PQR file with spaces between the fields and no chain letter, atoms N, CA, C, O and H, PARSE charges and radii, in Angstrom:
ATOM       1  N    UNK     1     125.839  186.352   39.423 -0.4000 1.5000
ATOM       2  CA   UNK     1     125.914  186.576   40.862 -0.0000 2.0000
ATOM       3  C    UNK     1     125.578  185.267   41.573  0.5500 1.7000
ATOM       4  O    UNK     1     124.659  184.552   41.175 -0.5500 1.4000
ATOM       5  N    UNK     2     126.323  184.965   42.618 -0.4000 1.5000
ATOM       6  CA   UNK     2     126.119  183.724   43.344 -0.0000 2.0000
ATOM       7  C    UNK     2     124.941  183.787   44.329  0.5500 1.7000
ATOM       8  O    UNK     2     124.400  184.850   44.633 -0.5500 1.4000
ATOM       9  H    UNK     2     127.070  185.546   42.942  0.4000 1.0000
ATOM      10  N    UNK     3     124.586  182.624   44.794 -0.4000 1.5000
ATOM      11  CA   UNK     3     123.485  182.514   45.759 -0.0000 2.0000
ATOM      12  C    UNK     3     124.025  182.890   47.138  0.5500 1.7000
ATOM      13  O    UNK     3     125.153  182.552   47.497 -0.5500 1.4000
ATOM      14  H    UNK     3     125.025  181.760   44.547  0.4000 1.0000
ATOM      15  N    UNK     4     123.167  183.618   47.922 -0.4000 1.5000
ATOM      16  CA   UNK     4     123.498  183.946   49.278 -0.0000 2.0000
ATOM      17  C    UNK     4     122.481  183.250   50.206  0.5500 1.7000
ATOM      18  O    UNK     4     121.274  183.365   49.998 -0.5500 1.4000
ATOM      19  H    UNK     4     122.250  183.892   47.631  0.4000 1.0000
ATOM      20  N    UNK     5     122.953  182.561   51.184 -0.4000 1.5000
ATOM      21  CA   UNK     5     122.060  181.909   52.181 -0.0000 2.0000
ATOM      22  C    UNK     5     121.995  182.787   53.424  0.5500 1.7000
ATOM      23  O    UNK     5     123.025  183.102   54.021 -0.5500 1.4000
ATOM      24  H    UNK     5     123.934  182.468   51.353  0.4000 1.0000
ATOM      25  N    UNK     6     120.800  183.176   53.808 -0.4000 1.5000
ATOM      26  CA   UNK     6     120.600  184.027   54.957 -0.0000 2.0000
ATOM      27  C    UNK     6     119.737  183.313   55.977  0.5500 1.7000
ATOM      28  O    UNK     6     118.860  182.523   55.630 -0.5500 1.4000
ATOM      29  H    UNK     6     119.963  182.920   53.324  0.4000 1.0000
ATOM      30  N    UNK     7     120.002  183.606   57.248 -0.4000 1.5000
ATOM      31  CA   UNK     7     119.268  182.982   58.384 -0.0000 2.0000
ATOM      32  C    UNK     7     118.536  184.061   59.195  0.5500 1.7000
ATOM      33  O    UNK     7     118.966  185.211   59.287 -0.5500 1.4000
ATOM      34  H    UNK     7     120.714  184.249   57.530  0.4000 1.0000
ATOM      35  N    UNK     8     117.422  183.634   59.770 -0.4000 1.5000
ATOM      36  CA   UNK     8     116.673  184.508   60.648 -0.0000 2.0000
ATOM      37  C    UNK     8     116.437  183.683   61.941  0.5500 1.7000
ATOM      38  O    UNK     8     116.160  182.485   61.876 -0.5500 1.4000
ATOM      39  H    UNK     8     117.073  182.700   59.696  0.4000 1.0000
ATOM      40  N    UNK     9     116.549  184.331   63.084 -0.4000 1.5000
ATOM      41  CA   UNK     9     116.441  183.574   64.350 -0.0000 2.0000
ATOM      42  C    UNK     9     115.026  183.297   64.774  0.5500 1.7000
ATOM      43  O    UNK     9     114.634  183.660   65.883 -0.5500 1.4000
ATOM      44  H    UNK     9     116.774  185.304   63.137  0.4000 1.0000
ATOM      45  N    UNK    10     114.261  182.676   63.943 -0.4000 1.5000
ATOM      46  CA   UNK    10     112.863  182.340   64.236 -0.0000 2.0000
ATOM      47  C    UNK    10     112.776  180.806   64.330  0.5500 1.7000
ATOM      48  O    UNK    10     113.466  180.099   63.595 -0.5500 1.4000
ATOM      49  H    UNK    10     114.579  182.381   63.042  0.4000 1.0000
ATOM      50  N    UNK    11     111.930  180.298   65.231 -0.4000 1.5000
ATOM      51  CA   UNK    11     111.701  178.878   65.314 -0.0000 2.0000
ATOM      52  C    UNK    11     110.757  178.360   64.175  0.5500 1.7000
ATOM      53  O    UNK    11     110.620  177.155   63.964 -0.5500 1.4000
ATOM      54  H    UNK    11     111.370  180.872   65.828  0.4000 1.0000
ATOM      55  N    UNK    12     110.117  179.321   63.458 -0.4000 1.5000
ATOM      56  CA   UNK    12     109.166  178.941   62.393 -0.0000 2.0000
ATOM      57  C    UNK    12     109.946  178.536   61.138  0.5500 1.7000
ATOM      58  O    UNK    12     110.845  179.254   60.699 -0.5500 1.4000
ATOM      59  H    UNK    12     110.228  180.300   63.629  0.4000 1.0000
ATOM      60  N    UNK    13     109.589  177.361   60.558 -0.4000 1.5000
ATOM      61  CA   UNK    13     110.290  176.879   59.363 -0.0000 2.0000
ATOM      62  C    UNK    13     109.857  177.666   58.104  0.5500 1.7000
ATOM      63  O    UNK    13     110.679  177.961   57.236 -0.5500 1.4000
ATOM      64  H    UNK    13     108.859  176.778   60.915  0.4000 1.0000
ATOM      65  N    UNK    14     108.590  177.990   58.025 -0.4000 1.5000
ATOM      66  CA   UNK    14     108.092  178.704   56.860 -0.0000 2.0000
ATOM      67  C    UNK    14     107.607  180.084   57.346  0.5500 1.7000
ATOM      68  O    UNK    14     106.771  180.202   58.242 -0.5500 1.4000
ATOM      69  H    UNK    14     107.923  177.751   58.730  0.4000 1.0000
ATOM      70  N    UNK    15     108.163  181.092   56.720 -0.4000 1.5000
ATOM      71  CA   UNK    15     107.737  182.436   57.083 -0.0000 2.0000
ATOM      72  C    UNK    15     107.853  183.384   55.912  0.5500 1.7000
ATOM      73  O    UNK    15     108.661  183.154   55.012 -0.5500 1.4000
ATOM      74  H    UNK    15     108.841  180.997   55.992  0.4000 1.0000
ATOM      75  N    UNK    16     107.078  184.429   55.903 -0.4000 1.5000
ATOM      76  CA   UNK    16     107.152  185.446   54.887 -0.0000 2.0000
ATOM      77  C    UNK    16     107.239  186.815   55.609  0.5500 1.7000
ATOM      78  O    UNK    16     106.291  187.253   56.261 -0.5500 1.4000
ATOM      79  H    UNK    16     106.422  184.615   56.635  0.4000 1.0000
ATOM      80  N    UNK    17     108.390  187.459   55.471 -0.4000 1.5000
ATOM      81  CA   UNK    17     108.523  188.775   56.192 -0.0000 2.0000
ATOM      82  C    UNK    17     107.526  189.786   55.651  0.5500 1.7000
ATOM      83  O    UNK    17     107.238  189.820   54.455 -0.5500 1.4000
ATOM      84  H    UNK    17     109.160  187.104   54.942  0.4000 1.0000
ATOM      85  N    UNK    18     106.993  190.626   56.571 -0.4000 1.5000
ATOM      86  CA   UNK    18     106.097  191.690   56.155 -0.0000 2.0000
ATOM      87  C    UNK    18     106.696  193.008   56.543  0.5500 1.7000
ATOM      88  O    UNK    18     107.010  193.238   57.711 -0.5500 1.4000
ATOM      89  H    UNK    18     107.227  190.599   57.543  0.4000 1.0000
ATOM      90  N    UNK    19     106.861  193.898   55.548 -0.4000 1.5000
ATOM      91  CA   UNK    19     107.420  195.193   55.777 -0.0000 2.0000
ATOM      92  C    UNK    19     106.562  195.985   56.755  0.5500 1.7000
ATOM      93  O    UNK    19     105.334  195.982   56.667 -0.5500 1.4000
ATOM      94  H    UNK    19     106.606  193.712   54.599  0.4000 1.0000
ATOM      95  N    UNK    20     107.226  196.664   57.690 -0.4000 1.5000
ATOM      96  CA   UNK    20     106.546  197.566   58.617 -0.0000 2.0000
ATOM      97  C    UNK    20     106.039  196.858   59.909  0.5500 1.7000
ATOM      98  O    UNK    20     105.470  197.511   60.784 -0.5500 1.4000
ATOM      99  H    UNK    20     108.224  196.667   57.762  0.4000 1.0000
ATOM     100  N    UNK    21     106.239  195.579   60.017 -0.4000 1.5000
ATOM     101  CA   UNK    21     105.815  194.854   61.226 -0.0000 2.0000
ATOM     102  C    UNK    21     106.976  194.782   62.218  0.5500 1.7000
ATOM     103  O    UNK    21     108.118  195.076   61.862 -0.5500 1.4000
ATOM     104  H    UNK    21     106.701  195.048   59.306  0.4000 1.0000
ATOM     105  N    UNK    22     106.694  194.401   63.425 -0.4000 1.5000
ATOM     106  CA   UNK    22     107.752  194.243   64.403 -0.0000 2.0000
ATOM     107  C    UNK    22     107.541  195.189   65.603  0.5500 1.7000
ATOM     108  O    UNK    22     106.552  195.916   65.702 -0.5500 1.4000
ATOM     109  H    UNK    22     105.766  194.161   63.714  0.4000 1.0000
ATOM     110  N    UNK    23     108.491  195.132   66.462 -0.4000 1.5000
ATOM     111  CA   UNK    23     108.424  195.908   67.688 -0.0000 2.0000
ATOM     112  C    UNK    23     109.537  196.971   67.703  0.5500 1.7000
ATOM     113  O    UNK    23     110.665  196.715   67.282 -0.5500 1.4000
ATOM     114  H    UNK    23     109.294  194.542   66.381  0.4000 1.0000
ATOM     115  N    UNK    24     109.190  198.169   68.200 -0.4000 1.5000
ATOM     116  CA   UNK    24     110.199  199.215   68.276 -0.0000 2.0000
ATOM     117  C    UNK    24     111.263  198.960   69.352  0.5500 1.7000
ATOM     118  O    UNK    24     112.360  199.511   69.269 -0.5500 1.4000
ATOM     119  H    UNK    24     108.274  198.377   68.543  0.4000 1.0000
ATOM     120  N    UNK    25     110.963  198.158   70.328 -0.4000 1.5000
ATOM     121  CA   UNK    25     111.878  197.999   71.469 -0.0000 2.0000
ATOM     122  C    UNK    25     112.980  196.968   71.240  0.5500 1.7000
ATOM     123  O    UNK    25     113.721  196.681   72.181 -0.5500 1.4000
ATOM     124  H    UNK    25     110.071  197.710   70.396  0.4000 1.0000
ATOM     125  N    UNK    26     113.129  196.408   70.075 -0.4000 1.5000
ATOM     126  CA   UNK    26     114.215  195.479   69.814 -0.0000 2.0000
ATOM     127  C    UNK    26     115.580  196.278   69.729  0.5500 1.7000
ATOM     128  O    UNK    26     115.593  197.503   69.607 -0.5500 1.4000
ATOM     129  H    UNK    26     112.527  196.641   69.311  0.4000 1.0000
ATOM     130  N    UNK    27     116.677  195.541   69.799 -0.4000 1.5000
ATOM     131  CA   UNK    27     118.024  196.164   69.838 -0.0000 2.0000
ATOM     132  C    UNK    27     118.260  197.173   68.741  0.5500 1.7000
ATOM     133  O    UNK    27     118.807  198.253   68.964 -0.5500 1.4000
ATOM     134  H    UNK    27     116.666  194.546   69.899  0.4000 1.0000
ATOM     135  N    UNK    28     117.822  196.785   67.518 -0.4000 1.5000
ATOM     136  CA   UNK    28     118.051  197.677   66.383 -0.0000 2.0000
ATOM     137  C    UNK    28     116.795  198.374   65.876  0.5500 1.7000
ATOM     138  O    UNK    28     116.788  198.924   64.774 -0.5500 1.4000
ATOM     139  H    UNK    28     117.378  195.907   67.337  0.4000 1.0000
ATOM     140  N    UNK    29     115.750  198.352   66.665 -0.4000 1.5000
ATOM     141  CA   UNK    29     114.462  198.943   66.255 -0.0000 2.0000
ATOM     142  C    UNK    29     113.629  198.019   65.421  0.5500 1.7000
ATOM     143  O    UNK    29     113.921  196.829   65.301 -0.5500 1.4000
ATOM     144  H    UNK    29     115.756  197.905   67.560  0.4000 1.0000
ATOM     145  N    UNK    30     112.608  198.562   64.856 -0.4000 1.5000
ATOM     146  CA   UNK    30     111.655  197.804   64.028 -0.0000 2.0000
ATOM     147  C    UNK    30     112.331  197.311   62.754  0.5500 1.7000
ATOM     148  O    UNK    30     113.053  198.068   62.104 -0.5500 1.4000
ATOM     149  H    UNK    30     112.371  199.529   64.954  0.4000 1.0000
ATOM     150  N    UNK    31     112.104  196.063   62.394 -0.4000 1.5000
ATOM     151  CA   UNK    31     112.703  195.537   61.169 -0.0000 2.0000
ATOM     152  C    UNK    31     112.741  194.017   61.145  0.5500 1.7000
ATOM     153  O    UNK    31     112.339  193.355   62.103 -0.5500 1.4000
ATOM     154  H    UNK    31     111.517  195.449   62.922  0.4000 1.0000
ATOM     155  N    UNK    32     113.223  193.484   60.051 -0.4000 1.5000
ATOM     156  CA   UNK    32     113.345  192.056   59.867 -0.0000 2.0000
ATOM     157  C    UNK    32     114.866  191.831   59.609  0.5500 1.7000
ATOM     158  O    UNK    32     115.422  192.298   58.614 -0.5500 1.4000
ATOM     159  H    UNK    32     113.550  194.022   59.274  0.4000 1.0000
ATOM     160  N    UNK    33     115.505  191.098   60.547 -0.4000 1.5000
ATOM     161  CA   UNK    33     116.956  191.015   60.518 -0.0000 2.0000
ATOM     162  C    UNK    33     117.407  189.646   60.040  0.5500 1.7000
ATOM     163  O    UNK    33     116.865  188.615   60.440 -0.5500 1.4000
ATOM     164  H    UNK    33     115.054  190.719   61.355  0.4000 1.0000
ATOM     165  N    UNK    34     118.403  189.662   59.181 -0.4000 1.5000
ATOM     166  CA   UNK    34     118.985  188.403   58.650 -0.0000 2.0000
ATOM     167  C    UNK    34     120.496  188.386   58.808  0.5500 1.7000
ATOM     168  O    UNK    34     121.105  189.450   58.918 -0.5500 1.4000
ATOM     169  H    UNK    34     118.843  190.499   58.856  0.4000 1.0000
ATOM     170  N    UNK    35     121.102  187.251   58.821 -0.4000 1.5000
ATOM     171  CA   UNK    35     122.548  187.148   58.900 -0.0000 2.0000
ATOM     172  C    UNK    35     123.043  185.966   58.019  0.5500 1.7000
ATOM     173  O    UNK    35     122.292  185.034   57.730 -0.5500 1.4000
ATOM     174  H    UNK    35     120.608  186.387   58.731  0.4000 1.0000
ATOM     175  N    UNK    36     124.233  186.034   57.637 -0.4000 1.5000
ATOM     176  CA   UNK    36     124.876  184.891   56.920 -0.0000 2.0000
ATOM     177  C    UNK    36     125.452  183.891   57.900  0.5500 1.7000
ATOM     178  O    UNK    36     125.869  182.805   57.496 -0.5500 1.4000
ATOM     179  H    UNK    36     124.843  186.791   57.872  0.4000 1.0000
ATOM     180  N    UNK    37     125.483  184.225   59.156 -0.4000 1.5000
ATOM     181  CA   UNK    37     126.070  183.390   60.245 -0.0000 2.0000
ATOM     182  C    UNK    37     124.951  182.628   60.958  0.5500 1.7000
ATOM     183  O    UNK    37     124.144  183.238   61.659 -0.5500 1.4000
ATOM     184  H    UNK    37     125.144  185.107   59.484  0.4000 1.0000
ATOM     185  N    UNK    38     124.893  181.337   60.793 -0.4000 1.5000
ATOM     186  CA   UNK    38     123.814  180.530   61.452 -0.0000 2.0000
ATOM     187  C    UNK    38     123.888  180.559   62.982  0.5500 1.7000
ATOM     188  O    UNK    38     122.859  180.498   63.655 -0.5500 1.4000
ATOM     189  H    UNK    38     125.549  180.841   60.223  0.4000 1.0000
ATOM     190  N    UNK    39     125.097  180.653   63.525 -0.4000 1.5000
ATOM     191  CA   UNK    39     125.266  180.684   64.938 -0.0000 2.0000
ATOM     192  C    UNK    39     124.715  182.012   65.524  0.5500 1.7000
ATOM     193  O    UNK    39     124.118  182.018   66.600 -0.5500 1.4000
ATOM     194  H    UNK    39     125.933  180.703   62.978  0.4000 1.0000
ATOM     195  N    UNK    40     124.916  183.080   64.833 -0.4000 1.5000
ATOM     196  CA   UNK    40     124.373  184.388   65.259 -0.0000 2.0000
ATOM     197  C    UNK    40     122.863  184.358   65.239  0.5500 1.7000
ATOM     198  O    UNK    40     122.218  184.910   66.131 -0.5500 1.4000
ATOM     199  H    UNK    40     125.402  183.076   63.958  0.4000 1.0000
ATOM     200  N    UNK    41     122.290  183.719   64.232 -0.4000 1.5000
ATOM     201  CA   UNK    41     120.795  183.633   64.143 -0.0000 2.0000
ATOM     202  C    UNK    41     120.236  182.796   65.284  0.5500 1.7000
ATOM     203  O    UNK    41     119.072  182.979   65.640 -0.5500 1.4000
ATOM     204  H    UNK    41     122.814  183.271   63.508  0.4000 1.0000
ATOM     205  N    UNK    42     121.011  181.880   65.879 -0.4000 1.5000
ATOM     206  CA   UNK    42     120.505  181.019   66.940 -0.0000 2.0000
ATOM     207  C    UNK    42     120.501  181.746   68.291  0.5500 1.7000
ATOM     208  O    UNK    42     119.885  181.258   69.238 -0.5500 1.4000
ATOM     209  H    UNK    42     121.957  181.732   65.589  0.4000 1.0000
ATOM     210  N    UNK    43     121.176  182.906   68.405 -0.4000 1.5000
ATOM     211  CA   UNK    43     121.251  183.618   69.675 -0.0000 2.0000
ATOM     212  C    UNK    43     119.904  184.151   70.079  0.5500 1.7000
ATOM     213  O    UNK    43     119.780  184.781   71.129 -0.5500 1.4000
ATOM     214  H    UNK    43     121.676  183.303   67.636  0.4000 1.0000
């Protein structure tokens, strides 16, 4: 299986996602969102 590069729209260079954290009021609810599209992550 090949490598997949994912992006997260955070200004932090080093981060470790934590399950169950976040805010309910985001567009898609609580969660940690990633995308393969770097431009989408920059929005």
